[in-house]
Backbone as JSON Lines, residues from 0, in Angstrom:
{"i":0,"aa":"M","n":[2.77,-14.43,-1.42],"ca":[1.58,-14.41,-2.25],"c":[0.5,-13.58,-1.56]}
{"i":1,"aa":"M","n":[-0.06,-12.68,-2.3],"ca":[-1.15,-11.87,-1.77],"c":[-2.46,-12.65,-1.88]}
{"i":2,"aa":"G","n":[-3.32,-12.4,-0.94],"ca":[-4.64,-13.0,-1.0],"c":[-5.66,-11.96,-1.44]}
{"i":3,"aa":"K","n":[-6.75,-12.45,-2.0],"ca":[-7.81,-11.54,-2.41],"c":[-9.14,-12.26,-2.33]}
{"i":4,"aa":"V","n":[-10.1,-11.61,-1.67],"ca":[-11.46,-12.14,-1.58],"c":[-12.43,-10.98,-1.8]}
{"i":5,"aa":"I","n":[-13.52,-11.26,-2.5],"ca":[-14.56,-10.26,-2.74],"c":[-15.83,-10.75,-2.05]}
{"i":6,"aa":"F","n":[-16.36,-9.93,-1.17],"ca":[-17.58,-10.25,-0.43],"c":[-18.76,-9.53,-1.07]}
{"i":7,"aa":"Y","n":[-19.91,-10.21,-1.08],"ca":[-21.14,-9.65,-1.66],"c":[-22.25,-9.68,-0.62]}
{"i":8,"aa":"E","n":[-23.06,-8.65,-0.65],"ca":[-24.16,-8.57,0.32],"c":[-25.17,-9.71,0.17]}
{"i":9,"aa":"D","n":[-25.46,-10.09,-1.06],"ca":[-26.5,-11.07,-1.31],"c":[-25.93,-12.36,-1.9]}
{"i":10,"aa":"R","n":[-26.76,-13.38,-1.96],"ca":[-26.38,-14.65,-2.55],"c":[-26.09,-14.47,-4.04]}
{"i":11,"aa":"N","n":[-25.34,-15.42,-4.6],"ca":[-25.04,-15.44,-6.04],"c":[-24.31,-14.17,-6.51]}
{"i":12,"aa":"F","n":[-23.46,-13.64,-5.65],"ca":[-22.58,-12.51,-6.0],"c":[-23.35,-11.27,-6.42]}
{"i":13,"aa":"Q","n":[-24.44,-11.01,-5.73],"ca":[-25.3,-9.87,-6.03],"c":[-25.17,-8.83,-4.91]}
{"i":14,"aa":"G","n":[-25.62,-7.63,-5.21],"ca":[-25.62,-6.55,-4.23],"c":[-24.26,-5.87,-4.14]}
{"i":15,"aa":"R","n":[-24.13,-5.0,-3.17],"ca":[-22.87,-4.28,-2.98],"c":[-21.76,-5.27,-2.7]}
{"i":16,"aa":"S","n":[-20.54,-4.88,-3.04],"ca":[-19.4,-5.77,-2.8],"c":[-18.29,-5.02,-2.07]}
{"i":17,"aa":"Y","n":[-17.43,-5.81,-1.46],"ca":[-16.27,-5.28,-0.75],"c":[-15.08,-6.18,-1.07]}
{"i":18,"aa":"E","n":[-14.01,-5.59,-1.58],"ca":[-12.81,-6.33,-1.95],"c":[-11.81,-6.26,-0.79]}
{"i":19,"aa":"C","n":[-11.28,-7.4,-0.42],"ca":[-10.39,-7.48,0.74],"c":[-9.1,-8.19,0.34]}
{"i":20,"aa":"M","n":[-7.97,-7.61,0.74],"ca":[-6.67,-8.21,0.42],"c":[-5.84,-8.49,1.67]}
{"i":21,"aa":"G","n":[-6.47,-8.44,2.82],"ca":[-5.8,-8.71,4.08],"c":[-6.81,-8.86,5.19]}
{"i":22,"aa":"D","n":[-6.34,-8.95,6.4],"ca":[-7.22,-9.13,7.55],"c":[-8.21,-7.98,7.65]}
{"i":23,"aa":"C","n":[-9.43,-8.3,8.04],"ca":[-10.46,-7.28,8.26],"c":[-11.23,-7.67,9.51]}
{"i":24,"aa":"A","n":[-11.15,-6.85,10.55],"ca":[-11.75,-7.17,11.84],"c":[-13.26,-6.95,11.89]}
{"i":25,"aa":"D","n":[-13.79,-6.12,10.98],"ca":[-15.23,-5.84,11.03],"c":[-15.68,-5.27,9.68]}
{"i":26,"aa":"F","n":[-16.61,-5.96,9.02],"ca":[-17.12,-5.5,7.73],"c":[-18.2,-4.43,7.85]}
{"i":27,"aa":"S","n":[-18.75,-4.2,9.01],"ca":[-19.96,-3.38,9.16],"c":[-19.82,-1.98,8.56]}
{"i":28,"aa":"S","n":[-18.64,-1.42,8.49],"ca":[-18.5,-0.09,7.9],"c":[-18.5,-0.15,6.36]}
{"i":29,"aa":"Y","n":[-18.35,-1.35,5.78],"ca":[-18.32,-1.49,4.33],"c":[-19.64,-2.04,3.78]}
{"i":30,"aa":"M","n":[-20.27,-2.95,4.52],"ca":[-21.51,-3.56,4.07],"c":[-22.28,-4.1,5.28]}
{"i":31,"aa":"S","n":[-23.6,-4.07,5.18],"ca":[-24.43,-4.46,6.33],"c":[-24.54,-5.97,6.51]}
{"i":32,"aa":"R","n":[-24.34,-6.72,5.44],"ca":[-24.42,-8.18,5.52],"c":[-23.54,-8.76,4.43]}
{"i":33,"aa":"C","n":[-23.31,-10.06,4.49],"ca":[-22.5,-10.75,3.49],"c":[-23.04,-12.17,3.34]}
{"i":34,"aa":"H","n":[-23.48,-12.51,2.13],"ca":[-24.06,-13.84,1.9],"c":[-23.35,-14.66,0.84]}
{"i":35,"aa":"S","n":[-22.4,-14.07,0.12],"ca":[-21.61,-14.83,-0.85],"c":[-20.24,-14.2,-0.96]}
{"i":36,"aa":"C","n":[-19.28,-14.99,-1.46],"ca":[-17.93,-14.46,-1.64],"c":[-17.21,-15.24,-2.73]}
{"i":37,"aa":"R","n":[-16.22,-14.59,-3.28],"ca":[-15.37,-15.18,-4.3],"c":[-13.93,-15.04,-3.81]}
{"i":38,"aa":"V","n":[-13.28,-16.17,-3.52],"ca":[-11.88,-16.16,-3.08],"c":[-11.04,-16.29,-4.34]}
{"i":39,"aa":"E","n":[-10.38,-15.21,-4.72],"ca":[-9.56,-15.22,-5.93],"c":[-8.18,-15.79,-5.68]}
{"i":40,"aa":"S","n":[-7.66,-15.6,-4.46],"ca":[-6.35,-16.18,-4.13],"c":[-6.18,-16.25,-2.62]}
{"i":41,"aa":"G","n":[-5.35,-17.17,-2.21],"ca":[-5.05,-17.34,-0.8],"c":[-6.01,-18.26,-0.07]}
{"i":42,"aa":"C","n":[-5.69,-18.51,1.18],"ca":[-6.55,-19.27,2.1],"c":[-6.95,-18.32,3.22]}
{"i":43,"aa":"W","n":[-8.18,-18.46,3.68],"ca":[-8.76,-17.51,4.62],"c":[-9.51,-18.23,5.71]}
{"i":44,"aa":"M","n":[-9.49,-17.65,6.92],"ca":[-10.41,-18.04,7.98],"c":[-11.45,-16.93,8.05]}
{"i":45,"aa":"M","n":[-12.7,-17.34,8.01],"ca":[-13.81,-16.4,8.11],"c":[-14.5,-16.62,9.46]}
{"i":46,"aa":"Y","n":[-15.0,-15.55,10.03],"ca":[-15.6,-15.59,11.36],"c":[-17.0,-15.01,11.29]}
{"i":47,"aa":"D","n":[-17.93,-15.58,12.06],"ca":[-19.3,-15.07,12.03],"c":[-19.55,-13.96,13.04]}
{"i":48,"aa":"Q","n":[-18.49,-13.47,13.67],"ca":[-18.56,-12.33,14.58],"c":[-17.42,-11.36,14.26]}
{"i":49,"aa":"P","n":[-17.58,-10.08,14.57],"ca":[-16.47,-9.13,14.38],"c":[-15.27,-9.5,15.26]}
{"i":50,"aa":"N","n":[-14.13,-8.94,14.93],"ca":[-12.9,-9.1,15.71],"c":[-12.44,-10.54,15.82]}
{"i":51,"aa":"Y","n":[-12.64,-11.31,14.74],"ca":[-12.14,-12.69,14.65],"c":[-12.7,-13.58,15.76]}
{"i":52,"aa":"M","n":[-13.96,-13.38,16.08],"ca":[-14.62,-14.14,17.13],"c":[-15.73,-15.0,16.53]}
{"i":53,"aa":"G","n":[-16.25,-15.89,17.35],"ca":[-17.35,-16.74,16.93],"c":[-16.85,-17.98,16.21]}
{"i":54,"aa":"N","n":[-17.74,-18.61,15.46],"ca":[-17.37,-19.82,14.71],"c":[-16.43,-19.46,13.57]}
{"i":55,"aa":"Q","n":[-15.52,-20.39,13.28],"ca":[-14.52,-20.19,12.24],"c":[-14.83,-21.11,11.06]}
{"i":56,"aa":"Y","n":[-14.55,-20.6,9.85],"ca":[-14.77,-21.35,8.63],"c":[-13.57,-21.15,7.7]}
{"i":57,"aa":"F","n":[-13.09,-22.23,7.14],"ca":[-11.93,-22.2,6.25],"c":[-12.39,-22.08,4.81]}
{"i":58,"aa":"F","n":[-11.84,-21.1,4.08],"ca":[-12.14,-20.9,2.67],"c":[-10.83,-20.88,1.89]}
{"i":59,"aa":"R","n":[-10.82,-21.55,0.74],"ca":[-9.7,-21.43,-0.17],"c":[-10.23,-21.02,-1.54]}
{"i":60,"aa":"R","n":[-9.37,-20.87,-2.51],"ca":[-9.77,-20.33,-3.8],"c":[-11.03,-21.02,-4.33]}
{"i":61,"aa":"G","n":[-11.98,-20.19,-4.75],"ca":[-13.23,-20.71,-5.29],"c":[-14.37,-19.73,-5.13]}
{"i":62,"aa":"D","n":[-15.51,-20.11,-5.71],"ca":[-16.72,-19.3,-5.63],"c":[-17.67,-19.9,-4.61]}
{"i":63,"aa":"Y","n":[-18.18,-19.07,-3.73],"ca":[-19.1,-19.49,-2.68],"c":[-20.38,-18.66,-2.83]}
{"i":64,"aa":"S","n":[-21.28,-19.13,-3.71],"ca":[-22.47,-18.36,-4.07],"c":[-23.49,-18.27,-2.94]}
{"i":65,"aa":"D","n":[-23.46,-19.24,-2.04],"ca":[-24.36,-19.24,-0.89],"c":[-23.67,-20.03,0.22]}
{"i":66,"aa":"Y","n":[-22.61,-19.46,0.77],"ca":[-21.79,-20.19,1.73],"c":[-22.55,-20.57,2.99]}
{"i":67,"aa":"M","n":[-23.6,-19.81,3.33],"ca":[-24.35,-20.13,4.55],"c":[-25.0,-21.52,4.42]}
{"i":68,"aa":"S","n":[-25.55,-21.82,3.25],"ca":[-26.14,-23.15,3.02],"c":[-25.05,-24.21,2.9]}
{"i":69,"aa":"M","n":[-23.96,-23.87,2.23],"ca":[-22.86,-24.82,2.0],"c":[-22.26,-25.31,3.32]}
{"i":70,"aa":"F","n":[-22.1,-24.4,4.28],"ca":[-21.43,-24.72,5.53],"c":[-22.38,-24.86,6.71]}
{"i":71,"aa":"G","n":[-23.67,-24.68,6.48],"ca":[-24.63,-24.77,7.57],"c":[-24.49,-23.64,8.57]}
{"i":72,"aa":"M","n":[-24.1,-22.47,8.09],"ca":[-23.89,-21.33,8.97],"c":[-25.21,-20.68,9.34]}
{"i":73,"aa":"N","n":[-25.28,-20.14,10.55],"ca":[-26.46,-19.4,11.0],"c":[-26.29,-17.9,10.8]}
{"i":74,"aa":"N","n":[-25.06,-17.43,10.84],"ca":[-24.78,-15.99,10.74],"c":[-23.89,-15.72,9.53]}
{"i":75,"aa":"C","n":[-23.93,-14.49,9.06],"ca":[-23.07,-14.05,7.96],"c":[-21.64,-13.9,8.45]}
{"i":76,"aa":"I","n":[-20.73,-13.86,7.51],"ca":[-19.34,-13.56,7.82],"c":[-19.26,-12.11,8.29]}
{"i":77,"aa":"R","n":[-18.52,-11.87,9.37],"ca":[-18.38,-10.52,9.92],"c":[-16.91,-10.06,9.95]}
{"i":78,"aa":"S","n":[-15.96,-11.01,9.9],"ca":[-14.54,-10.66,9.87],"c":[-13.77,-11.78,9.18]}
{"i":79,"aa":"C","n":[-12.55,-11.46,8.73],"ca":[-11.74,-12.48,8.04],"c":[-10.26,-12.26,8.33]}
{"i":80,"aa":"R","n":[-9.53,-13.34,8.22],"ca":[-8.08,-13.3,8.43],"c":[-7.43,-14.15,7.35]}
{"i":81,"aa":"M","n":[-6.44,-13.57,6.66],"ca":[-5.72,-14.32,5.63],"c":[-4.69,-15.24,6.3]}
{"i":82,"aa":"I","n":[-4.6,-16.47,5.82],"ca":[-3.63,-17.42,6.34],"c":[-2.4,-17.35,5.44]}
{"i":83,"aa":"P","n":[-1.24,-17.0,6.0],"ca":[-0.05,-16.88,5.16],"c":[0.39,-18.24,4.61]}
{"i":84,"aa":"M","n":[0.91,-18.22,3.4],"ca":[1.41,-19.45,2.8],"c":[2.65,-19.91,3.56]}
{"i":85,"aa":"Y","n":[2.74,-21.21,3.76],"ca":[3.86,-21.8,4.49],"c":[4.38,-22.98,3.7]}
{"i":86,"aa":"R","n":[5.71,-23.05,3.51],"ca":[6.3,-24.12,2.7],"c":[7.31,-24.97,3.44]}
{"i":87,"aa":"G","n":[7.4,-24.84,4.74],"ca":[8.38,-25.6,5.5],"c":[7.82,-26.92,6.01]}
{"i":88,"aa":"S","n":[8.47,-27.44,7.02],"ca":[8.01,-28.68,7.65],"c":[6.9,-28.35,8.64]}
{"i":89,"aa":"Y","n":[6.19,-29.38,9.05],"ca":[5.09,-29.23,10.0],"c":[5.43,-30.03,11.25]}
{"i":90,"aa":"R","n":[5.21,-29.39,12.42],"ca":[5.5,-30.11,13.66],"c":[4.74,-29.45,14.81]}
{"i":91,"aa":"M","n":[4.13,-30.3,15.62],"ca":[3.46,-29.81,16.82],"c":[3.4,-30.92,17.86]}
{"i":92,"aa":"R","n":[3.14,-30.5,19.07],"ca":[2.91,-31.43,20.18],"c":[1.51,-31.19,20.71]}
{"i":93,"aa":"I","n":[0.77,-32.27,20.89],"ca":[-0.56,-32.17,21.48],"c":[-0.52,-32.81,22.85]}
{"i":94,"aa":"Y","n":[-1.31,-32.26,23.77],"ca":[-1.32,-32.72,25.17],"c":[-2.74,-33.05,25.58]}
{"i":95,"aa":"E","n":[-2.85,-34.06,26.39],"ca":[-4.14,-34.54,26.88],"c":[-4.84,-33.52,27.78]}
{"i":96,"aa":"R","n":[-4.06,-32.76,28.54],"ca":[-4.65,-31.83,29.52],"c":[-4.1,-30.41,29.33]}
{"i":97,"aa":"D","n":[-4.72,-29.47,30.03],"ca":[-4.27,-28.07,30.02],"c":[-2.82,-27.97,30.48]}
{"i":98,"aa":"N","n":[-2.19,-26.85,30.08],"ca":[-0.84,-26.5,30.52],"c":[0.2,-27.56,30.19]}
{"i":99,"aa":"F","n":[0.02,-28.21,29.04],"ca":[0.99,-29.19,28.53],"c":[1.19,-30.36,29.49]}
{"i":100,"aa":"M","n":[0.11,-30.8,30.1],"ca":[0.15,-31.91,31.05],"c":[-0.49,-33.15,30.43]}
{"i":101,"aa":"G","n":[-0.28,-34.29,31.07],"ca":[-0.85,-35.55,30.61],"c":[-0.06,-36.12,29.44]}
{"i":102,"aa":"Q","n":[-0.69,-37.05,28.73],"ca":[-0.04,-37.66,27.58],"c":[0.34,-36.6,26.56]}
{"i":103,"aa":"M","n":[1.51,-36.79,25.91],"ca":[1.98,-35.87,24.88],"c":[2.38,-36.69,23.67]}
{"i":104,"aa":"Y","n":[1.99,-36.19,22.49],"ca":[2.39,-36.82,21.24],"c":[2.86,-35.74,20.28]}
{"i":105,"aa":"E","n":[3.91,-36.06,19.54],"ca":[4.42,-35.14,18.54],"c":[3.9,-35.56,17.18]}
{"i":106,"aa":"M","n":[3.42,-34.59,16.42],"ca":[2.84,-34.86,15.11],"c":[3.54,-34.05,14.04]}
{"i":107,"aa":"M","n":[3.67,-34.65,12.86],"ca":[4.23,-33.95,11.71],"c":[3.36,-34.09,10.47]}
{"i":108,"aa":"D","n":[2.24,-34.78,10.62],"ca":[1.33,-34.95,9.49],"c":[-0.11,-34.93,9.98]}
{"i":109,"aa":"D","n":[-1.05,-35.01,9.06],"ca":[-2.46,-34.98,9.39],"c":[-2.84,-36.16,10.27]}
{"i":110,"aa":"C","n":[-3.87,-35.97,11.08],"ca":[-4.37,-37.03,11.95],"c":[-5.89,-37.05,11.88]}
{"i":111,"aa":"E","n":[-6.46,-38.11,11.29],"ca":[-7.91,-38.22,11.14],"c":[-8.61,-38.45,12.47]}
{"i":112,"aa":"S","n":[-7.91,-39.09,13.41],"ca":[-8.54,-39.37,14.7],"c":[-7.46,-39.61,15.75]}
{"i":113,"aa":"I","n":[-7.39,-38.72,16.75],"ca":[-6.4,-38.93,17.81],"c":[-6.76,-40.13,18.67]}
{"i":114,"aa":"M","n":[-8.04,-40.49,18.68],"ca":[-8.45,-41.69,19.43],"c":[-7.89,-42.94,18.75]}
{"i":115,"aa":"D","n":[-8.04,-43.03,17.45],"ca":[-7.54,-44.2,16.72],"c":[-6.02,-44.26,16.72]}
{"i":116,"aa":"R","n":[-5.36,-43.13,16.53],"ca":[-3.9,-43.14,16.41],"c":[-3.2,-43.24,17.76]}
{"i":117,"aa":"Y","n":[-3.69,-42.49,18.76],"ca":[-2.97,-42.39,20.03],"c":[-3.74,-42.93,21.23]}
{"i":118,"aa":"R","n":[-4.97,-43.37,21.03],"ca":[-5.84,-43.8,22.14],"c":[-6.02,-42.66,23.13]}
{"i":119,"aa":"M","n":[-6.16,-41.46,22.58],"ca":[-6.32,-40.23,23.35],"c":[-7.73,-39.7,23.07]}
{"i":120,"aa":"S","n":[-8.53,-39.49,24.09],"ca":[-9.92,-39.09,23.88],"c":[-10.06,-37.68,23.32]}
{"i":121,"aa":"H","n":[-9.15,-36.78,23.65],"ca":[-9.14,-35.42,23.13],"c":[-7.86,-34.74,23.6]}
{"i":122,"aa":"C","n":[-7.58,-33.57,23.05],"ca":[-6.42,-32.82,23.54],"c":[-6.91,-31.49,24.08]}
{"i":123,"aa":"Q","n":[-6.22,-30.98,25.1],"ca":[-6.62,-29.75,25.77],"c":[-5.58,-28.64,25.68]}
{"i":124,"aa":"S","n":[-4.4,-28.94,25.11],"ca":[-3.39,-27.91,24.89],"c":[-2.45,-28.39,23.79]}
{"i":125,"aa":"C","n":[-1.72,-27.45,23.2],"ca":[-0.77,-27.84,22.14],"c":[0.31,-26.78,22.0]}
{"i":126,"aa":"H","n":[1.39,-27.21,21.39],"ca":[2.49,-26.31,21.04],"c":[2.76,-26.52,19.56]}
{"i":127,"aa":"I","n":[2.44,-25.52,18.74],"ca":[2.69,-25.58,17.3],"c":[4.08,-25.02,17.08]}
{"i":128,"aa":"M","n":[5.0,-25.87,16.67],"ca":[6.37,-25.43,16.39],"c":[6.5,-24.94,14.95]}
{"i":129,"aa":"D","n":[5.9,-25.66,14.0],"ca":[6.06,-25.33,12.59],"c":[4.75,-25.55,11.84]}
{"i":130,"aa":"G","n":[4.41,-24.61,10.97],"ca":[3.27,-24.76,10.09],"c":[1.99,-24.17,10.64]}
{"i":131,"aa":"H","n":[0.97,-24.23,9.8],"ca":[-0.37,-23.75,10.13],"c":[-1.3,-24.96,10.07]}
{"i":132,"aa":"W","n":[-2.19,-25.07,11.07],"ca":[-3.02,-26.26,11.25],"c":[-4.48,-25.9,11.45]}
{"i":133,"aa":"L","n":[-5.36,-26.8,11.04],"ca":[-6.78,-26.75,11.35],"c":[-7.08,-27.89,12.31]}
{"i":134,"aa":"F","n":[-7.73,-27.57,13.43],"ca":[-8.17,-28.58,14.39],"c":[-9.69,-28.7,14.26]}
{"i":135,"aa":"Y","n":[-10.19,-29.93,14.35],"ca":[-11.62,-30.2,14.2],"c":[-12.15,-30.86,15.47]}
{"i":136,"aa":"E","n":[-13.41,-30.58,15.77],"ca":[-14.01,-31.11,16.99],"c":[-14.4,-32.58,16.87]}
{"i":137,"aa":"Q","n":[-14.47,-33.11,15.65],"ca":[-14.83,-34.51,15.44],"c":[-13.76,-35.21,14.61]}
{"i":138,"aa":"P","n":[-13.7,-36.53,14.71],"ca":[-12.75,-37.27,13.86],"c":[-13.07,-37.07,12.37]}
{"i":139,"aa":"H","n":[-12.09,-37.37,11.54],"ca":[-12.22,-37.32,10.08],"c":[-12.53,-35.92,9.57]}
{"i":140,"aa":"Y","n":[-11.97,-34.9,10.26],"ca":[-12.02,-33.51,9.83],"c":[-13.46,-33.01,9.67]}
{"i":141,"aa":"R","n":[-14.28,-33.29,10.66],"ca":[-15.67,-32.87,10.63],"c":[-15.98,-32.0,11.85]}
{"i":142,"aa":"G","n":[-17.1,-31.3,11.77],"ca":[-17.53,-30.45,12.87],"c":[-16.87,-29.09,12.83]}
{"i":143,"aa":"R","n":[-17.06,-28.35,13.9],"ca":[-16.46,-27.02,13.98],"c":[-14.95,-27.14,13.93]}
{"i":144,"aa":"M","n":[-14.33,-26.08,13.42],"ca":[-12.87,-26.08,13.28],"c":[-12.27,-24.84,13.94]}
{"i":145,"aa":"W","n":[-10.97,-24.92,14.15],"ca":[-10.23,-23.81,14.73],"c":[-8.87,-23.75,14.05]}
{"i":146,"aa":"Y","n":[-8.42,-22.54,13.72],"ca":[-7.12,-22.32,13.06],"c":[-6.05,-22.05,14.11]}
{"i":147,"aa":"F","n":[-4.9,-22.72,13.95],"ca":[-3.76,-22.51,14.83],"c":[-2.51,-22.22,14.01]}
{"i":148,"aa":"R","n":[-1.81,-21.17,14.41],"ca":[-0.52,-20.83,13.81],"c":[0.56,-21.11,14.85]}
{"i":149,"aa":"P","n":[1.83,-21.01,14.5],"ca":[2.88,-21.34,15.48],"c":[2.72,-20.57,16.79]}
{"i":150,"aa":"G","n":[2.86,-21.29,17.89],"ca":[2.73,-20.7,19.22],"c":[2.35,-21.75,20.25]}
{"i":151,"aa":"E","n":[2.28,-21.31,21.5],"ca":[1.87,-22.18,22.6],"c":[0.42,-21.88,22.97]}
{"i":152,"aa":"Y","n":[-0.36,-22.94,23.07],"ca":[-1.78,-22.82,23.42],"c":[-2.0,-23.66,24.67]}
{"i":153,"aa":"R","n":[-1.98,-23.02,25.83],"ca":[-1.99,-23.7,27.13],"c":[-3.33,-24.3,27.52]}
{"i":154,"aa":"S","n":[-4.43,-23.75,26.97],"ca":[-5.74,-24.26,27.37],"c":[-6.77,-23.98,26.29]}
{"i":155,"aa":"F","n":[-7.54,-24.99,25.95],"ca":[-8.61,-24.82,24.98],"c":[-9.95,-24.54,25.66]}
{"i":156,"aa":"S","n":[-9.97,-24.47,26.98],"ca":[-11.22,-24.28,27.71],"c":[-11.87,-22.93,27.41]}
{"i":157,"aa":"N","n":[-11.09,-21.94,26.99],"ca":[-11.65,-20.62,26.67],"c":[-12.14,-20.54,25.22]}
{"i":158,"aa":"M","n":[-12.23,-21.66,24.54],"ca":[-12.66,-21.7,23.14],"c":[-14.06,-22.29,23.02]}
{"i":159,"aa":"G","n":[-14.92,-21.97,23.92],"ca":[-16.29,-22.43,23.85],"c":[-16.47,-23.91,24.1]}
{"i":160,"aa":"G","n":[-15.58,-24.49,24.88],"ca":[-15.7,-25.91,25.21],"c":[-15.32,-26.84,24.09]}
{"i":161,"aa":"M","n":[-14.56,-26.35,23.11],"ca":[-14.15,-27.2,21.99],"c":[-13.26,-28.33,22.49]}
{"i":162,"aa":"R","n":[-13.49,-29.53,21.96],"ca":[-12.65,-30.69,22.22],"c":[-12.2,-31.18,20.86]}
{"i":163,"aa":"F","n":[-10.94,-31.1,20.6],"ca":[-10.42,-31.41,19.27],"c":[-10.1,-32.89,19.12]}
{"i":164,"aa":"M","n":[-10.55,-33.46,17.98],"ca":[-10.39,-34.89,17.74],"c":[-9.59,-35.22,16.48]}
{"i":165,"aa":"S","n":[-9.38,-34.24,15.58],"ca":[-8.58,-34.46,14.37],"c":[-7.88,-33.17,13.98]}
{"i":166,"aa":"M","n":[-6.75,-33.3,13.27],"ca":[-5.93,-32.16,12.9],"c":[-5.46,-32.32,11.46]}
{"i":167,"aa":"R","n":[-5.37,-31.19,10.76],"ca":[-4.95,-31.21,9.36],"c":[-4.02,-30.03,9.1]}
{"i":168,"aa":"R","n":[-2.96,-30.28,8.34],"ca":[-2.03,-29.21,7.94],"c":[-2.65,-28.37,6.83]}
{"i":169,"aa":"I","n":[-2.42,-27.07,6.84],"ca":[-2.82,-26.21,5.74],"c":[-1.65,-26.19,4.76]}
{"i":170,"aa":"M","n":[-1.83,-26.87,3.66],"ca":[-0.74,-27.11,2.7],"c":[-0.64,-26.0,1.66]}
{"i":171,"aa":"D","n":[0.57,-25.77,1.15],"ca":[0.76,-24.73,0.12],"c":[0.02,-25.07,-1.17]}
{"i":172,"aa":"S","n":[-0.28,-26.34,-1.41],"ca":[-1.02,-26.72,-2.62],"c":[-2.47,-26.25,-2.57]}
{"i":173,"aa":"W","n":[-2.97,-25.84,-1.39],"ca":[-4.34,-25.36,-1.27],"c":[-4.48,-23.92,-1.77]}
{"i":174,"aa":"Y","n":[-3.36,-23.24,-1.95],"ca":[-3.4,-21.84,-2.37],"c":[-3.58,-21.8,-3.84]}
């Protein structure tokens, strides 16, 4: 499935627009700012800095006439990455400490609070075997988020001091 998002310079879908159907590392050559967007298809991670840096925000199909107010953002979107649709099983291991050390738990479904479920204060590394996941800094899928695709993540210390407390699968029904 192809994704498509249209970015607008001003709120309420006004001003110049830029149509995007894939990853874009920097909007600055297309438009000077972005204050609203319309996601026509797909799921997307949006970043408030170029080159997929800064705070991350998850968008799925819908109209975002003033996303900065909706999400409490301080900066405009500067780059975006399309999240590929995934229809298989979900599986990952989370670890209490860096480099896959400390307590380890295997997960195959959403977790509202790792403290409540595993008596684990936070996780510092993970191995995503299957699926695409959103990690949140607070329980119950609140606070800043981070997108993870399959791979090994040995340390979260280079992610601005994020401490993840809840995890959610990105489901194909969201597309």
